[in-house]
Phi, psi and omega in degrees: 000128180286163180298322182296318180293316180296321178299314181298320180296320176295320179296318177298318179297318176301318179302313180300312187290315186289324178283329173303307182295313185298319187277345166296314182291318179301315178297313184297318182290311183292318180291321178298317178295320180296320180288341173278002178062035176290154180297156179299327180296328180289319174300322178296316179297317180300311181291320181294319178298320177299311184291320179295322176299318179294322180295312181296317180293327179295314178296312180296316180295320178296320180291316180296317179297326179289321186266328188235230185256110182293336182293323178294322178297317182298311181294325177298318177299319180294320179293316181294331176297314179297316180297320181293319179297313178298321179295318178296321179299310181291319184291328183297328184249328187253322185227072185303329181293341180265001186300312184295314179302317181284332174294318178293336176299329176297322177297318177299318180300312179294322179296325178281328189286318192279323180302313176297318181301314182291329176291331181277342189304315180250031182300125178083354179278145173273095189291338180276333178273338187227060182293330177295319177295323176299313180298321180296318178297317182293322181293322177294321176298312182296318178296321183297308184287330176289326176296318177298316179297317180297318177299319179296316182289322180291319183278335185298320181299315179291317179297322181301322181289344178265001175100171185295331181301313179287316185299302184281332178296315178296317179299321181293320178297316180294320178297321178293322177295321177298321178297319179296317179293322179298321178298326176286322184301314188296339178289344182255008182266134175264143174281162190302328181291342181267358186262128180293151178290156176299137183264353183258125177300139182257128175292121181303323180294320178294319178296318179295321179295316179298318180292325177294316178293329176299316180289323174299322179297326178295321177293317179297325178300318181300313181288317182297317182277346171303316176274323182298327180297328181295331178295321183281314191255332184251336181303327177307323179295317178291324179296319177295319180298317181287333181101026178279126181290156182304317181291323176293322176301314179297320179293323176300314180294325176294318177295321176301316180294324178296323177295321178298317178297319177299324177296317176303314182297319178298317180294326181292318186274355183238166180231000186299336185270349183300120176056034176240105184293330182299326179296318178297318181297314180299317180300319180289325177293321177298321180293321176302320176296318179299321178296321178292325176297315179297320180299332182258005187290138174232010178212163179296324181294318178294321178299317181295321178298316177297321178299320180296320180296326179281326186300326182296326179287321177302317178293315182296310183300317185291311185291315181293320178297320179292323179296312180292326178294322180288313182293327184268008183228148175278171180306313186288339181259357189291323179296321178293317178297320177296322178297318178294318177303311179294323183293322179293322175298313182292325178294317175301319178296316183297310182294316180298321182289316182291317178292317179296321178297319179294316179296322179297325178279321185283327183244278174196176186284356178262338184300323181303325184285326175294317179295321179298322177297320179294319178297317181299316180295323178296317181288336172298318177297318177300318180294323179297317177296316180296321179299317180297329183270323187264317191264315185302318177297325181290317180297000000 
């Protein structure tokens, strides 16, 4: 087994572990606050702070990894994850006023962890000569972190019913295991000076096209995650209102995550979506419909149907954005491009959560989803204008 193959396997394992741990805590904190009947604006502040922390850390972590030692950034993210889990556990019962700051520490941890990891995935690969190999690496990466997230969401509901000892204790053990694996991972990482240059000449027009689609994806990320963030941070309030039990809530999120993984697999085995803006537009229109379905839901089944309509866009935006960022970036710039990609997702989540939380308190708990659909449609128009300026001349 070559060093590159072994490194990727360690990275995939890290993805599973860190998202497994993180989403147990995210579920426990958001559901716990919802059951305490806190206002929707407070849930919005909690979720927005988490996402904004991740956005800032993604940009900072990507830049530091680009300029200095990406391995130190990676290990720092793994250490902060363990600290954040322990802090949430203690703050939930002993120091409630500190809950939000330590909860946001988890966002910083994820923001620091992922840009270096994503930059290393295709380290040393000639991405223009082997795009199929790039897609295979990306699909395994996406399945890995989504599998970890799905495990966290599926198990969190059951653990939550057994109390904080089980919920946060299991998360802490998984976070500590991730730290141990991360320490092993960094020993197999090569710095940029040790990586051979790409041997395949790059068509300037193709590179420009990939970069244009990369930027279109950043706009789509803002709109898609404006609504997607509400599923993670605000949906617990609507689920409690409708009467969805914690274990059913967890299973819904797990099924939602499985649909997202299925979307990744479809994109991996097909090529119809490559450099086709119309596919992105259709996906976003379906999601706008899904947000309206959730806004009108009065049962768990309707809620799940709305989640499925939204899930396909979450899968499409993430995989396509990562694909264009990889194809359109060199080895030394890939961590920074990944950081911007993650930051646009997290920024959309932060703004969507804070605005949605305010609307939920000022109007009702269904209003945020209607507003998110309107924002998504507005940004589709922005993307159409950007496509005419950035992509059409290149094509």
